[in-house]
C-alpha positions as CSV (number, residue, x, y, z in Angstrom):
1,M,0.0,0.0,0.0
2,V,2.8,2.4,0.9
3,F,4.6,1.5,-2.3
4,A,1.5,2.1,-4.4
5,N,0.9,5.5,-2.7
6,T,4.5,6.6,-3.3
7,L,4.3,5.5,-6.9
8,E,1.1,7.5,-7.4
9,L,2.6,10.5,-5.7
10,L,5.7,10.4,-7.9
11,Q,3.6,10.1,-11.0
12,S,1.6,13.2,-9.9
13,L,4.8,15.2,-10.5
14,R,4.4,14.8,-14.2
15,A,3.5,17.9,-16.1
16,P,0.2,17.7,-18.1
17,T,2.0,17.9,-21.4
18,V,4.4,15.0,-20.7
19,P,3.9,11.8,-22.8
20,T,2.8,8.9,-20.5
21,G,2.3,5.2,-20.9
22,D,2.7,1.8,-19.3
23,Y,6.5,1.3,-19.4
24,V,6.6,-1.8,-17.3
25,P,6.3,-4.3,-20.3
26,W,9.0,-2.4,-22.2
27,L,11.3,-2.5,-19.2
28,A,10.6,-6.2,-18.5
29,A,11.2,-7.0,-22.1
30,S,14.5,-5.2,-22.0
31,V,15.7,-7.2,-19.0
32,V,14.7,-10.5,-20.5
33,W,16.2,-9.6,-23.9
34,Y,19.7,-8.8,-22.5
35,S,19.6,-11.8,-20.1
36,F,18.7,-14.0,-23.1
37,L,21.7,-12.6,-25.1
38,F,24.0,-13.4,-22.2
39,V,23.0,-17.0,-22.4
40,V,23.1,-17.5,-26.2
41,L,25.9,-15.2,-27.4
42,P,29.1,-17.2,-28.1
43,A,32.4,-16.8,-26.2
44,G,34.4,-19.7,-27.5
45,P,36.3,-18.1,-30.3
46,W,37.9,-15.5,-27.9
47,I,38.7,-17.8,-25.0
48,R,42.5,-17.9,-24.6
49,R,44.6,-20.7,-23.4
50,A,47.0,-19.9,-20.6
51,D,50.7,-19.7,-21.4
52,P,52.5,-22.3,-19.3
53,S,55.2,-19.8,-18.2
54,E,52.5,-17.2,-17.3
55,A,50.6,-19.7,-15.3
56,A,53.8,-20.7,-13.4
57,S,55.0,-17.1,-12.7
58,S,54.4,-16.0,-9.1
59,K,54.7,-12.3,-10.1
60,R,51.7,-12.3,-12.5
61,A,48.0,-12.6,-11.9
62,K,46.8,-16.1,-12.4
63,P,45.1,-16.5,-15.8
64,L,41.3,-17.0,-15.8
65,D,40.0,-20.4,-16.7
66,A,37.7,-20.9,-19.7
67,W,34.5,-20.6,-17.7
68,A,35.5,-17.3,-16.1
69,Q,36.7,-15.9,-19.5
70,S,33.3,-16.9,-21.0
71,V,31.4,-14.9,-18.4
72,Q,33.4,-11.8,-19.1
73,I,33.3,-12.2,-22.8
74,K,29.5,-12.8,-22.9
75,N,28.9,-9.8,-20.6
76,G,31.0,-7.7,-22.9
77,H,29.0,-8.9,-25.9
78,V,25.7,-7.9,-24.2
79,S,27.2,-4.5,-23.4
80,T,28.2,-4.0,-27.0
81,V,24.7,-4.9,-28.2
82,H,23.1,-2.4,-25.8
83,A,25.5,0.4,-26.8
84,I,25.0,0.0,-30.5
85,T,21.2,-0.3,-30.1
86,A,21.0,2.8,-27.9
87,C,23.3,4.9,-30.1
88,L,21.4,4.0,-33.3
89,A,18.1,4.7,-31.6
90,I,19.0,8.2,-30.4
91,G,20.8,9.0,-33.6
92,G,17.8,7.9,-35.6
93,W,15.5,10.0,-33.4
94,L,17.6,13.1,-33.9
95,A,17.8,12.5,-37.7
96,Y,14.1,11.9,-38.1
97,F,12.4,14.4,-35.8
98,Q,15.0,17.2,-35.8
99,S,13.1,19.0,-33.0
100,Y,15.6,19.0,-30.1
101,D,16.7,22.2,-28.4
102,N,19.1,21.6,-25.5
103,W,18.3,25.0,-24.0
104,S,14.5,24.4,-23.8
105,Y,14.4,23.7,-20.1
106,R,10.7,23.1,-19.7
107,R,10.5,20.5,-22.4
108,N,13.7,18.8,-21.4
109,M,13.2,18.8,-17.7
110,Q,9.5,18.0,-17.7
111,G,10.0,14.9,-19.9
112,G,9.0,16.1,-23.4
113,V,5.8,17.2,-25.0
114,V,3.0,15.1,-26.3
115,S,2.8,14.9,-30.1
116,T,-0.1,16.5,-31.9
117,P,-1.2,16.2,-35.6
118,A,0.2,19.6,-36.2
119,H,3.5,19.1,-34.3
120,N,4.9,15.6,-34.1
121,T,7.7,15.9,-31.5
122,G,8.4,12.2,-31.2
123,D,9.1,12.7,-27.5
124,E,7.1,9.6,-26.5
125,W,9.8,7.5,-28.2
126,L,12.5,8.8,-25.9
127,A,10.8,6.9,-23.0
128,M,11.3,3.7,-24.9
129,I,15.0,4.4,-25.4
130,I,15.3,4.9,-21.6
131,C,13.4,1.6,-21.0
132,N,16.0,-0.1,-23.1
133,T,18.9,1.3,-21.2
134,L,17.3,1.0,-17.7
135,G,16.5,-2.7,-18.5
136,Y,20.1,-3.2,-19.5
137,F,21.3,-1.6,-16.3
138,I,19.0,-3.9,-14.2
139,Y,20.4,-6.9,-16.1
140,D,24.0,-5.8,-15.6
141,I,23.6,-5.1,-11.9
142,I,22.2,-8.6,-11.4
143,C,25.0,-10.1,-13.5
144,M,27.7,-8.1,-11.6
145,A,26.2,-9.1,-8.3
146,Y,26.1,-12.8,-9.3
147,Y,29.5,-12.9,-10.8
148,H,30.9,-10.2,-8.4
149,K,34.6,-11.5,-8.4
150,L,34.6,-11.4,-12.2
151,L,32.5,-8.4,-13.1
152,G,31.9,-6.3,-10.1
153,S,33.8,-3.0,-9.3
154,V,33.1,0.0,-7.1
155,G,33.0,2.4,-10.1
156,S,30.5,0.2,-12.0
157,Y,28.2,-0.1,-9.0
158,I,28.3,3.6,-8.3
159,H,27.7,4.4,-12.0
160,H,24.8,2.0,-12.4
161,A,23.1,3.0,-9.1
162,A,23.4,6.7,-9.7
163,I,22.4,6.6,-13.4
164,G,19.8,3.8,-13.0
165,G,18.1,5.6,-10.2
166,A,17.9,8.8,-12.2
167,L,16.5,6.9,-15.2
168,A,13.8,5.2,-13.1
169,L,12.8,8.4,-11.5
170,G,12.7,10.1,-14.9
171,L,10.3,7.5,-16.3
172,L,8.0,7.9,-13.3
173,T,8.0,11.7,-13.0
174,G,9.2,12.9,-16.4
175,V,11.8,15.0,-14.7
176,G,15.0,15.1,-16.8
177,R,13.7,12.3,-19.1
178,M,14.9,13.9,-22.4
179,Y,18.4,14.4,-21.1
180,H,18.5,10.8,-20.0
181,A,17.8,9.7,-23.5
182,F,20.4,11.9,-25.1
183,Y,23.2,11.1,-22.7
184,V,22.8,7.5,-23.7
185,F,24.9,8.5,-26.7
186,E,28.0,8.5,-24.4
187,E,27.9,4.7,-24.8
188,F,29.4,5.2,-28.3
189,S,32.8,4.2,-27.0
190,T,31.7,1.0,-25.3
191,P,31.9,-1.3,-28.3
192,F,35.5,-0.3,-28.9
193,L,36.3,-1.0,-25.2
194,N,34.6,-4.4,-25.3
195,T,36.3,-5.4,-28.6
196,K,39.7,-4.4,-27.2
197,N,39.3,-6.7,-24.3
198,L,38.8,-9.7,-26.5
199,Y,42.4,-9.7,-27.5
200,P,45.7,-10.2,-25.6
201,S,47.3,-6.9,-24.5
202,S,50.4,-7.7,-26.5
203,S,48.7,-8.2,-29.9
204,R,48.3,-5.6,-32.7
205,K,44.5,-5.9,-32.6
206,Y,44.5,-5.0,-28.9
207,K,46.5,-1.8,-29.6
208,T,44.4,-0.8,-32.6
209,W,41.1,-1.2,-30.6
210,A,42.6,0.5,-27.6
211,I,43.5,3.6,-29.7
212,L,39.9,3.6,-31.2
213,F,38.5,3.3,-27.7
214,A,40.5,6.2,-26.3
215,A,39.7,8.4,-29.3
216,S,35.9,7.6,-29.1
217,F,35.8,8.0,-25.3
218,F,37.4,11.5,-25.4
219,L,35.1,12.4,-28.4
220,C,31.7,11.4,-27.0
221,R,32.3,12.0,-23.3
222,G,34.9,14.8,-23.4
223,F,34.5,17.0,-26.5
224,V,30.7,16.4,-26.7
225,G,29.5,15.3,-23.3
226,L,31.3,17.9,-21.2
227,P,30.3,21.0,-23.2
228,F,26.7,19.6,-23.4
229,S,26.8,19.6,-19.6
230,V,26.5,23.5,-19.6
231,P,23.0,23.7,-20.9
232,T,22.0,20.7,-18.8
233,Y,23.1,22.3,-15.6
234,W,21.4,25.6,-16.7
235,C,18.2,23.8,-17.4
236,L,18.3,21.9,-14.1
237,F,18.7,25.0,-12.0
238,T,16.3,27.1,-14.0
239,Y,13.6,24.4,-13.8
240,W,14.2,24.0,-10.1
241,F,14.0,27.7,-9.3
242,E,10.8,27.9,-11.3
243,V,8.9,25.0,-9.6
244,H,10.3,26.0,-6.2
245,G,9.3,29.6,-6.7
246,E,5.8,28.7,-7.8
247,G,5.3,26.5,-4.7
248,H,4.8,23.2,-6.5
249,K,2.0,21.1,-4.9
250,A,4.5,18.3,-4.2
251,G,6.9,20.7,-2.4
252,L,9.8,18.9,-0.9
253,L,9.2,15.8,-3.1
254,M,9.8,17.8,-6.2
255,D,12.9,19.4,-4.7
256,A,14.2,16.0,-3.8
257,C,13.5,14.7,-7.3
258,V,15.3,17.6,-9.0
259,F,18.2,17.3,-6.5
260,L,18.6,13.5,-7.3
261,Q,18.8,14.3,-11.0
262,L,21.4,16.9,-10.3
263,F,23.4,14.6,-8.0
264,S,23.3,11.7,-10.5
265,F,24.3,13.9,-13.4
266,S,27.2,15.3,-11.4
267,V,28.4,11.8,-10.4
268,S,28.3,10.8,-14.1
269,R,30.3,13.9,-15.1
270,L,32.9,13.3,-12.3
271,L,33.2,9.6,-13.3
272,N,33.8,10.6,-17.0
273,I,36.5,13.0,-15.9
274,Y,38.1,10.4,-13.7
275,W,38.1,7.8,-16.4
276,M,39.5,10.2,-19.0
277,S,42.3,11.0,-16.6
278,L,43.1,7.3,-16.2
279,I,43.1,6.9,-20.0
280,A,45.3,10.0,-20.4
281,K,47.7,8.7,-17.7
282,K,47.9,5.3,-19.5
283,I,48.7,7.0,-22.8
284,F,51.2,9.7,-21.7
285,C,52.7,8.6,-18.4
286,D,53.1,4.8,-18.4
287,K,56.4,3.7,-19.8
288,P,57.3,0.1,-20.7
289,K,59.3,-1.5,-17.9
290,K,62.7,-3.0,-18.7
291,K,63.7,-6.4,-17.6
292,T,67.3,-7.4,-17.3
293,I,68.2,-11.0,-18.3
294,K,71.5,-12.8,-18.8
295,V,72.3,-14.4,-22.2
296,D,75.6,-16.1,-22.5
297,G,77.0,-14.3,-19.5
298,A,76.0,-10.8,-20.8
299,Q,73.1,-8.7,-19.6
300,E,70.4,-7.6,-22.0
301,Q,67.5,-5.3,-21.3
302,L,64.1,-6.3,-22.8
303,P,60.8,-4.4,-22.7
304,E,58.2,-5.9,-20.4
305,A,55.9,-8.0,-22.7
306,S,54.0,-11.3,-22.6
307,P,56.0,-14.4,-21.6
308,T,55.7,-15.7,-25.2
309,A,57.3,-12.5,-26.6
310,Q,60.0,-12.6,-24.0
311,I,60.9,-16.2,-24.9
312,H,61.0,-15.3,-28.5
313,N,63.3,-12.4,-27.9
314,V,65.7,-14.6,-25.8
315,K,65.9,-17.1,-28.6
316,K,66.7,-14.3,-31.1
317,L,69.5,-13.1,-28.9
318,Q,70.9,-16.6,-28.5
């Protein structure tokens, strides 16, 4: 009873012009779809056999067995499918409707405007895009919790909790819903990351996909996402001052709703900046370590590489 009353109260925050609908079936279908993909997508072609010297080394992390690798590979495949689907959906929406204004704070913060025969905004489709992403987040949280040692990380849990909570609240209340749909485009770099992880770090394919990932990450989350944050923050505060000044009937609940959107959005911005700093550090600061070995009584310095590459280099020196 309490849950039903809370749900009804949250739904009462919707502006009269906001597109509404029953999103539970769409959300459930998304969770089932991504769970199904995790089961059926193949992992075998990318499972790597452990190098005997690597497995015997006490200084290296023990290689994952075939089962553990398959869990990570399958989860990466599902992530790639979601990212491609979401980016194509929002890109198609922008190309077809061409009606978005990132400074229109009422439309963006209230959750869009219902289409009319005279003006087809297409805003009702944005809720479906959010259902797709929220369903994926629910699947991924369950998957990370079940395979915590293989998939779970503090950053991922924080990201999914903050963004997933904002998405769910946006579906219920409409507040910030349009921005939620458009920031899904930041998943553009995800397929490059997941493809990179399919190959050994010493391979040429790994390095190629790593470069593509870094470039796409800085493009979508840095050069696009960070400047796009300016109108988002402006709309958030402008909308909050407006509803607060008018004495909205929901009062503190509306304030809390807007604050949660502001908090979640800020967490996502800080995480993006943190991740970009890690990528930049990896690119510009990390230097290959040198390892000294003895070959026929003489010392030779070799770059740190995979055990297979080191053995090959030793044989060449001999």
